[in-house]
N, C-alpha and C positions, 0 to 999 in steps of 0.2 A: 206390709203396712196394713194392719187390721184396725179399722175405725168403727166406731159406733154409728150405725145407720139410723135415720138419714144423716147425711152430711153433704156439703156442696163442693163442687169442683169448678174451678176457673181454668178453662182451656184456652191457652194463648198460642195460636198458630201464626207463623210468620215466615217471611223471607228477608234475609239481610241484604244491605248494601255491601259494596266492596270496602274492605278496610276495617280496622278495629275502632279507631276514634274513641278510645276509652270504654268501649262496650264491655269488655271482659271484666275490667275492674268494677264497673257500675253493677253488672249482673251479679257479681259476688257480694257487693255491698247490699243490694236489694234482697238477695236471698237470706242474708243474715238479719237484715231489718225485718223482713216478713216474719221470720221465726219468733221474733219478740212481740208480734202483735197479738192482742187478745183474739181468740178464736182460730188461730192458725193451727193446722193439723199436719201438714206435710207438703212435699214438693217432689216432682219428678220432671225430667227434661231430657230431650234428645234432639240431635241435629244431624242431618245428612242432607244438605241442601235446604230442605224444609225444616223449620224449627217448630218443635211442639213442647210447651211447658205447661205443666198442670199443677196448680196449687190447690190445696184442700183446706176447707174452712168449716166451722161449726154452723154458721148461719149466714144468711144474705146481709145481715147488718155488719158482720165481721168483714165481709167482702167489700162493702161500701166504705167501711172505715179504712181499709187498706188502700182502696182506690184513691181516697181523698187525702192520704197521709202526705205531708208536705214534701219530703224527699222523694217519695214515689211519684208525685206529680211532676217534679222536675226531671226525673228519669224518663217519664212518659213523653214529655216534651222533647227531650233529647232524642228519644226513639223515633219520633215523627220527623225530626229535622235531619238526623244523621244515620241512624242504625238500621232502619226497616225501610223496605221498598213496598211492603204490603203486610198487613196483619189482620186477624180476626180474633174476637174474643167471644167465648161461649160460656155461660154460666149454667150449670146443670146440677139438679138435685140427685144424689146417688142414693137409691133405695135398696140396691142389691149388688153384690160383687162375688166373684169367684176367682180362684186362681189355681194354677198347676205348678207344682214344685218338685223337681226330680231330686 
């Protein structure tokens, strides 16, 4: 994923509670919904006990609009009630990147 710099990353680090409780379905729905938001650039995620999801955005305004999106607000509330035992959100400006690819 090569993006025009600078851009912004929202890093969502979390630990899950036991059980699914509709999490997988909602995660898929939120990823699809995020893709349709103005300013959305991409998404990466990994989980091995600790979950880390990173979404990429054109601007802080695009991030704020996504955070305030109605369906996303409902998912956030469900996350606090049922899906996460802990989470942290970091918003970063990406000014430089590099990668290795064999």
